[in-house]
Steps between C-alpha positions, in 0.01 A plus 500: 500500500614856429378812685578850378488778762450863395589790730661783306373784727672370816830665591451621860276494806215257553480397133865391506440308824219304334721425199785383725259275687389325180856478367605314815191279469611407149857424606378277784202351316472132601403375152831503312323439169358854498690754291467871586549811286501836679441809285627808686622856449788607726536236778810294435408152627728200446406223261501134601451175310124534551457880502570717196511881530402738218566871568350800319617813688376733225143426612549748787571796271136609466136389498522462120791258531300299753189490280707398198657219701169374643313493169773399256812357667333299780267302266800422274694368800207275589485372142878440495533320835170307477422488874232281654410778746547875527542670836458877482616686810426837340123542564393434140500188285709457185281559190474280191635179653278238331311409815803380696412472871576827676544560871474867595648660812329826605690730737378839376221617730425842346214379274327334797517754782206720599697824470480638146767737371403797288694572182621836636601343829740240359512409130698179554265357764196606296639306203558194721144513630316584179705362210744239625237399753266394221780296343560328834130418543484358145809291577332361812202397288719325241761337727462135597608569858564821697726538804462788749667576833199563725137404548384860454665500155330171417160646588576819305607306189190280511277805533675697224556222246191288581696173512446181697640488854710188431686675215690723744756367745636689802876467540644737763856613425765306687662725759853419608507680833736393775365664816786534746335743741143605574368846584622625836226672700693805612376858522757619245387235249135598539602858424661399170290451187632335183376489141714308248360596158596660171355834396203411279198718576282206611757418768329794670783670692283812485248364753777430751631855474148637549465288816837626624382858446201426724732360767710817481188716534432314827855568617615140453852478356659235724528230234677431171385361169718327241442513122719293265507789252762754398244778466544567127367184330194668346364857489231415758765350731713813467200709606440278801867516596489879482188507719668278760792742520278809511275356771788352700338157514702217659523300178831359375558425131773236518495379139494142376620238749583131471276218616696433818463863609127485431473195725696681769246784495212255548634406843530863614211689340130502418418431136267748329359371171261745326547369143158445344605307189680171561473146379658357813661764725824327599600736789177404679600133502860577592396720793248237611774234505710734714198550732516876444206733573337604173279790392354375172267625230147364521522313169422141396862398442605628844218316678590177319869516598430615857206268567502393868798728573434686825759779480340711228287812475316557172425845357340649191797578268323815378427636849798662673292551815471122547873453450571784743279333763673163451845656535383692807377178666845349474688817594297556816550154647617503860806299604286246687305424182796441271464121509133509405424396146384748242137420428320516169185605686472881539326483839765277661810624685824465309 
């Protein structure tokens, strides 16, 4: 049997992690009679006797290069290599493949979330929701099997594409997390908030800064907050950075940090996670494994990951007042209450 795997978009972040996971699956696949062909852009994976690598770095030059590849080059590669199955890790199926069985992996959540971007707000996200989103839904309809990371995505795909429930499989990403230390319930740690995220607008750093402004208005400055941003990633981030400086808010922009440093922060800070568009929300799981207190957005993906976790407060990611109140609850804990668990129920003591 021969399986051809397509993933030309992946070159960083979560998409690259998914690709690496399937590459290692192929290398360690128990059936030695299966041949694998990986079609990639920039990642430079090693070939083995059973795994062949085809690289097309020019695909990343522009959207037009990507479209040309998907509609002309990819079908030719399928015709040339004659696979028994196609695995697409890039959210859409490969067109014109003579009804070869296709397995589709969906990790792009933008077409399925409740929040709808306006064209003026963000052209790229609008395109993902309204144009590429339709292509993804059509691909779900045509694929033989669809893999998603969470149950909420499964429900959303079924609702959007009107497919049978047994067509979609839930396969959570494998997380290689070695937890050496858990959160230490010290006053200083409960006065430190941490948000590891890049600067995309839906990551919602803005709501945190608004909550910090409310804390300042109440005369509360005895805490610190850590962003893994430089402060100049995007125009909206530059504006937020400027506001932080002007207002004198206790927010530190420390830039990108490695995974080990992120894990170190989980044991000595409270995770704030206001992002309202996620497929999985990896920091939520990582913080949960470290037994860290969490202030999380009241969204389906967050509830699924944090189900039965008793050290979380949920808040509306579009309501800075709710985030302010959650931060205040943690900041005003008395020393004698430090060992009490954070409760997800608003009327319970922290």
